[in-house]
C-alpha positions in Angstrom: 89.3 10.3 29.5 90.3 12.7 26.8 89.8 16.4 26.8 87.7 18.6 24.6 88.9 21.5 22.8 86.3 23.9 21.5 86.8 27.2 19.8 84.6 29.9 20.9 82.4 28.5 23.7 82.7 26.2 22.8 83.2 24.4 21.1 84.4 25.3 20.8 85.3 24.4 21.1 87.2 23.6 20.0 86.3 21.7 19.5 86.6 20.6 20.5 85.5 19.3 23.7 85.5 18.2 26.7 85.8 15.8 29.3 88.1 15.9 32.5 91.5 16.8 32.2 93.6 15.2 34.8 94.2 16.6 38.2 93.6 20.2 38.7 95.8 22.6 40.4 94.7 24.9 43.1 94.3 28.3 41.5 95.3 30.2 44.6 98.6 28.3 44.8 99.3 28.7 41.1 99.3 32.5 40.5 101.6 34.5 38.4 105.3 33.9 38.8 108.4 36.1 39.0 111.5 36.9 36.7 112.8 33.4 37.7 109.5 31.5 37.5 106.7 31.2 34.9 103.4 29.9 35.8 101.3 28.5 32.8 97.5 27.8 33.0 95.8 25.3 30.7 93.4 22.4 30.5 95.9 20.2 28.5 99.2 19.6 30.4 97.5 17.1 32.8 96.5 14.9 29.9 98.8 11.8 29.3 98.5 12.5 25.5 100.0 15.8 26.0 102.9 14.9 28.2 105.4 14.3 25.6 104.5 17.6 24.0 105.0 19.5 27.3 108.3 17.8 28.0 109.7 18.9 24.6 108.4 22.4 24.9 109.9 22.8 28.4 113.2 21.3 27.2 113.3 23.7 24.4 112.6 26.6 26.6 115.3 25.5 29.2 118.0 25.7 26.6 117.2 29.4 26.1 116.4 30.3 29.9 118.1 27.7 32.0 117.5 29.7 35.2 113.8 30.1 34.8 111.5 27.5 36.2 108.1 26.7 34.4 105.2 25.5 36.5 102.2 24.0 34.7 98.8 24.3 36.5 96.1 22.4 34.8 92.6 23.4 35.5 89.3 21.6 34.8 88.1 22.9 31.3 84.4 23.3 32.5 85.5 25.8 34.9 88.6 27.2 33.2 87.4 30.6 32.0 85.7 31.3 35.2 88.7 30.5 37.2 90.9 32.5 34.9 88.8 35.5 34.9 88.6 35.6 38.8 92.3 35.1 39.0 93.2 38.0 36.5 90.7 40.3 38.2 92.4 39.6 41.5 95.9 40.1 40.3 96.8 36.5 40.7 96.5 35.3 37.0 99.2 33.2 35.4 102.0 34.4 33.2 101.0 32.2 30.2 97.6 30.7 29.5 95.8 28.6 27.1 92.9 29.9 25.0 90.4 28.6 22.6 90.3 30.7 19.4 87.6 33.2 19.0 85.3 34.9 21.4 87.0 33.7 24.6 90.4 35.3 23.9 88.8 38.4 22.2 86.9 39.0 25.3 89.8 39.1 27.5 92.3 40.9 25.1 92.6 43.9 27.4 94.4 41.6 29.9 96.9 40.2 27.3 100.1 41.1 25.9 100.2 41.6 22.0 102.6 39.1 20.6 103.2 40.4 17.1 106.9 41.6 17.7 107.7 38.3 19.4 106.3 35.8 17.0 107.1 37.5 13.7 109.4 34.7 12.5 106.6 32.1 13.2 103.9 33.6 11.0 104.6 31.5 7.9 105.4 28.3 9.7 102.1 28.3 11.8 98.6 28.5 10.4 95.5 29.7 12.3 96.5 33.2 13.5 93.1 35.0 12.7 91.4 33.3 15.6 93.6 34.8 18.1 93.6 38.4 16.9 91.6 41.5 17.5 91.8 44.8 16.1 94.9 43.8 14.0 96.9 42.6 17.0 97.8 39.0 17.9 97.3 37.8 21.4 98.2 34.1 21.1 100.2 31.7 19.1 98.3 28.8 17.6 99.1 25.2 18.9 96.4 23.4 16.9 94.0 24.0 14.1 90.3 23.2 14.8 87.6 22.7 12.4 84.4 20.7 11.6 84.8 18.3 8.9 81.8 16.1 8.0 82.8 12.6 8.8 81.0 9.6 7.2 81.1 5.9 7.6 82.1 4.2 4.3 81.1 0.8 5.6 77.4 2.0 5.9 77.5 3.4 2.5 78.8 0.1 1.0 76.0 -1.9 3.0 73.4 0.5 1.5 74.8 -0.1 -2.2 76.2 3.5 -2.3 79.7 4.3 -3.6 81.5 5.5 -0.5 84.2 7.3 -2.7 81.5 9.6 -4.2 79.5 11.2 -1.3 76.6 13.5 -2.3 77.7 17.0 -3.5 74.0 18.5 -3.2 71.7 18.6 -0.2 68.9 16.7 -1.9 71.2 14.0 -3.1 72.7 13.9 0.5 69.3 13.4 2.2 68.2 10.8 -0.5 71.4 8.9 0.2 70.6 9.0 4.0 67.2 7.6 3.4 68.7 4.8 1.6 71.3 4.1 4.3 68.5 4.3 6.9 66.4 1.8 5.0 69.2 -0.6 4.4 70.9 -0.4 7.8 68.8 1.2 10.2 71.3 4.0 10.9 70.3 7.5 11.1 71.8 10.2 8.8 73.4 12.4 11.6 74.7 11.6 15.0 73.8 14.9 16.9 74.1 15.9 20.5 72.8 19.3 21.6 72.3 18.9 25.3 75.1 21.5 25.9 73.7 23.7 23.1 77.0 23.0 21.2 75.6 21.1 18.3 74.4 24.1 16.5 78.0 25.4 16.4 79.0 22.4 14.6 76.1 22.5 12.2 76.5 26.3 11.4 80.2 26.0 10.6 80.2 22.5 9.1 77.3 23.0 6.7 77.4 27.1 6.2 79.5 27.1 3.2 77.2 25.0 1.3 74.3 27.4 2.2 75.7 31.0 2.1 77.3 32.5 -0.9 81.1 33.1 -1.0 80.5 36.9 -0.5 78.0 36.5 2.2 80.4 33.9 3.8 83.3 36.4 3.6 81.0 39.3 4.9 79.8 37.2 7.9 83.6 36.5 9.0 84.4 40.3 8.5 81.6 41.3 10.9 79.1 42.4 8.3 76.5 39.8 9.1 73.0 40.2 7.5 70.8 38.1 9.8 67.7 38.8 7.8 69.1 37.3 4.6 67.2 34.2 3.2 70.5 32.2 3.4 71.2 32.7 7.1 67.7 32.1 7.9 68.0 28.8 5.9 70.9 27.5 8.0 68.6 27.7 11.0 65.5 26.4 9.4 67.8 23.3 8.0 68.7 22.8 11.7 65.1 22.3 12.6 64.1 20.3 9.6 66.9 17.9 9.9 65.7 17.0 13.3 61.9 17.2 12.5 62.4 14.7 9.5 64.2 12.2 11.7 67.6 12.6 10.1 69.2 12.9 13.6 69.4 10.2 16.3 66.5 10.5 18.7 66.6 13.0 21.6 69.3 15.3 20.2 68.5 17.8 22.8 69.1 15.2 25.6 72.2 13.9 24.0 75.6 15.2 24.9 77.8 16.1 22.2 80.8 14.9 24.4 80.9 12.0 24.2 77.5 10.5 23.5 76.9 11.8 20.0 80.5 10.7 19.0 79.6 7.2 20.4 76.3 7.1 18.1 78.7 7.5 15.1 81.4 5.1 16.3 78.8 2.5 17.0 77.4 2.5 13.4 74.1 4.0 14.6 74.6 7.1 12.4 76.2 7.5 8.9 77.5 11.2 9.4 78.7 13.4 12.1 80.0 17.1 11.9 83.1 16.5 14.3 86.3 18.1 14.9 89.7 18.2 13.4 91.8 17.9 16.7 91.8 16.5 20.0 88.4 14.5 20.3 85.5 13.5 18.3 87.9 13.4 15.3 89.6 11.0 12.8 91.9 9.4 15.4 89.2 8.7 17.9 86.8 7.4 15.2 89.6 5.0 13.8 89.7 3.4 17.3 86.3 2.0 16.7 85.9 1.9 12.9 88.4 0.8 10.4 90.6 3.8 9.6 89.8 3.2 5.9 86.1 3.5 6.6 86.3 7.1 8.0 85.6 9.3 5.3 85.6 13.1 5.1 83.2 14.9 2.6 82.6 18.5 1.7 79.6 20.3 2.8 76.7 19.5 0.3 75.5 22.4 -1.6 72.1 23.7 -0.4 71.9 27.1 -2.3 73.0 27.5 -5.9 76.3 29.4 -5.9 77.6 28.4 -2.6 81.2 27.2 -2.7 81.8 24.4 -0.1 85.1 24.7 2.0 86.5 23.3 5.1 85.7 25.5 8.1 88.7 25.8 10.4 90.7 28.2 12.6 93.3 28.2 15.2 92.1 25.8 17.7 94.0 26.4 20.8 96.9 28.8 21.5 99.0 30.2 24.3 98.9 33.8 25.3 100.8 35.9 27.7 99.4 38.1 30.5 99.9 41.8 30.2 101.0 41.7 33.8 104.0 39.1 33.5 107.2 40.3 34.9 109.3 39.7 31.8 107.3 39.9 28.6 110.1 38.6 26.3 110.8 35.5 28.6 107.1 34.6 28.7 106.9 35.0 24.9 109.8 32.7 24.5 107.9 30.1 26.4 105.0 30.5 23.9 107.3 30.0 21.1 108.7 26.9 22.6 105.1 25.6 23.1 104.6 26.1 19.4 107.8 24.9 18.2 108.0 22.2 15.6 109.8 19.6 17.9 107.1 20.1 20.5 104.1 19.9 18.1 105.3 16.6 16.4 104.5 14.4 19.4 101.2 16.3 20.0 100.1 15.3 16.6 101.4 11.7 17.0 100.0 11.1 20.5 96.8 13.3 20.8 95.8 13.1 17.1 95.8 16.9 17.0 96.0 18.8 13.5 98.7 21.1 14.6 99.3 24.6 13.4 102.8 23.9 12.2 102.6 23.4 8.5 106.0 21.5 8.6 104.8 18.6 10.5 104.3 15.4 8.5 100.8 14.1 8.9 101.1 11.5 6.1 100.8 8.6 8.5 97.3 9.7 9.8 95.3 8.0 7.0 92.9 9.0 4.3 90.7 11.1 6.6 93.5 13.2 7.6 94.9 13.5 4.1 91.5 14.9 3.0 91.4 17.3 5.8 94.9 18.7 5.3 94.2 19.0 1.5 91.4 21.4 2.4 93.4 23.7 4.6 94.7 26.0 1.9 91.3 26.7 0.5 89.6 26.6 3.7 87.8 29.5 5.4 87.3 30.4 9.1 84.4 28.7 10.9 81.3 31.0 11.1 80.6 30.4 14.8 84.1 31.6 15.7 83.4 35.0 14.4 80.7 35.5 16.9 81.1 36.8 20.3 81.0 34.2 23.2 77.6 35.9 24.3 76.1 35.4 21.0 77.3 31.9 20.9 75.9 31.0 24.1 72.5 32.7 23.1 72.6 30.5 19.9 73.1 27.4 22.0 70.0 28.0 24.0 67.9 29.0 20.9 69.0 25.9 19.1 67.4 23.8 21.8 64.4 25.7 21.6 64.1 25.4 17.8 64.4 21.5 18.2 61.7 21.5 20.8 59.4 23.8 18.8 59.2 26.6 21.4 60.6 29.3 19.2 60.4 29.9 15.6 63.4 30.4 13.1 62.3 34.0 12.6 62.1 34.8 16.4 65.5 33.1 17.0 67.2 34.8 14.2 65.9 38.2 15.5 67.3 37.6 18.9 70.7 36.5 17.5 70.8 39.6 15.3 70.2 42.0 18.5 72.9 40.1 20.3 75.4 40.3 17.7 74.8 43.9 17.1 75.0 44.8 20.7 78.3 43.0 21.0 
């Protein structure tokens, strides 16, 4: 089964994202190495789709440091950050470790080595650095880009008599099209899974640029978030309304995003899903069940006048170096090998990841990939990735209560504001 990659909690989850990840290593037997050995923790290296990537990266590193052994210790994603935190606290953490971009790495920045002096030459080639920075310092090099495109099923559009090449640009038109599709095909508007409380992350970031003004969006990312603004409240009221009006599949709170919600979309039971760019729940997975030409990607429909829709994306996953590593330069060289062009090429080809390397040719990926990549230059960081992991977790719980009707939008936003300000 494929792994998930979420960003901040995630996701983030990156992703996306999130199933088992191959055989796990015993954390106690895979602690930090020495000057002639580096230990790497991640949740990817046990995945068959990542084998060629790891092989290329190790070969690149071996050319530079033939006397240094590299040991990969794949851990289960669901326990990864708990195991990692315990190992670091006990002084038995790895030398190099994988992180989701956003809150997870920022929460642990004190244990990590700033990489700026080592990765300076990679800054232009790789995208997605912001998700791995804190207070102006870079703590990981991006491997993938992760984002939340709105995928749609062109076949269902055609069956409903709609033009699949002209998806709606306004929310009202979007809802009207959804009603038409449901009447003609029985398919719901959105495939939604919020059993883990993750669906709200996808919803906030996937649709947020169609709700917030460009200034409010930029302020949010910069940490100047006004939780009392009508536009912010509108995102959360829209979350509730979408479910209350039957636009989601039934039982969103009891449907797992990974992988039940994706299955709803892939089986033609929903016309749209806010998915991921890389790893799982994305263009390559969907093309295994739907014709690749029928997997469309649309911009967020405009909900609020003056909003400017954009692709929400950040660095997805990236490798960091422990502050305690014996030889920081050698460990940083391994990170550079793990983000080298030759290594990232097979990661794109085999895993379907939108890699951070701008030079990797993705033209063979089909129309969905072409649309995603075309939006990167004018894209913006995802809204949920700007939040702390604590606030993201709270948002997940409140999102479930919003769908069940046990909390109001005003009360939920008030709690989120308090958590965000406390962080």
